[in-house]
N, C-alpha and C positions, 0 to 999 in steps of 0.2 A: 510308672508309666502306664500300666494297665488301668489304674484308677482314673486317670486323666482321659485316656482313649475311651474307656466305657462311659464315663460321664458325658463326653462330647457325642458318642454314637447314640446313646439313649436319648438325647434331645432331638434326634432326627427321626423322620418317619421311617419305618422298616425298610422300604424299597431303596430309599437314599442311603441308609446305613449300609445295607447289603452292597450296593454299588461302590460306596466309598471305601469300604473294607477290602473288596476284590481289587479295586484299583491301586490301593496302598500295597497290597500283596504284590501286584504285577510290577509296581515301581520298585519295591524292595528286591524282587527277584531279577530285575533288569540290571541292577548294580551289584548282584551277587550276595545280597544281604540274607536271602532265604537259606543259603548254605550255612551261613553262620548260626542260624536258628535251629538248624537240623539237629534234633536231640540225639544224644548217644544212648540208644536204648538197648537193654539186654536182649539177647536172642530169645524169642518165645514164639516160634513158628506155629502156625494153625493150618491144618488141611481142611478144605471144604470143596466138595464137588470136583475132586480130582486136581484142585489147585492148591499150592502151598503159598501162604502169605506170611511176611516176616513177623507180624505181630497180630493180635486180635482186634485192634482198634482200626476200623475202616470208616471212611467218609462216604456217606450214601449220596446217591444222586439227588440233585435238587439245588444244592449249593451253587454249583458251576453248571448252570442249565445248558450253556452252549459249548461246554468243554474248553473254554478259552484259557483256564487257569490250571489245568491238570498238572503241568510240570511244576509250577509254583506251590501248589498245594501238596505235591508229593514230597517236598523237601521239609514238611512240617512233622514228619514222623508217623504218618499213618501207615498201617499195613497194607491198605488199599485205598485207592481213590476211584469212585464210580461216578461218572458223569454221563448223562443222557444227551446225546447230540441230536440236533434237529437235522434232518435230511434237507438239502437244498434241491429244489426241483426248478427246472427251467421251462 
């Protein structure tokens, strides 16, 4: 499955691949499939800056620029998911 998805995504330009991947993640999350993907990871807590994270693998800001997929991404086993939100001004 991974080989097929990779082959298809690598044929697209990077922005389109990024958009398609996040939309597929959102669709999987909407039907509860991301909970099935949630890996059973051993406890390996990490403390940094007074915070405790469940594991040392975090997803940095940039993948989800508008913080629209934080919940979906958090089901993939990351110890932290950081997204930079744009402020809306009127």
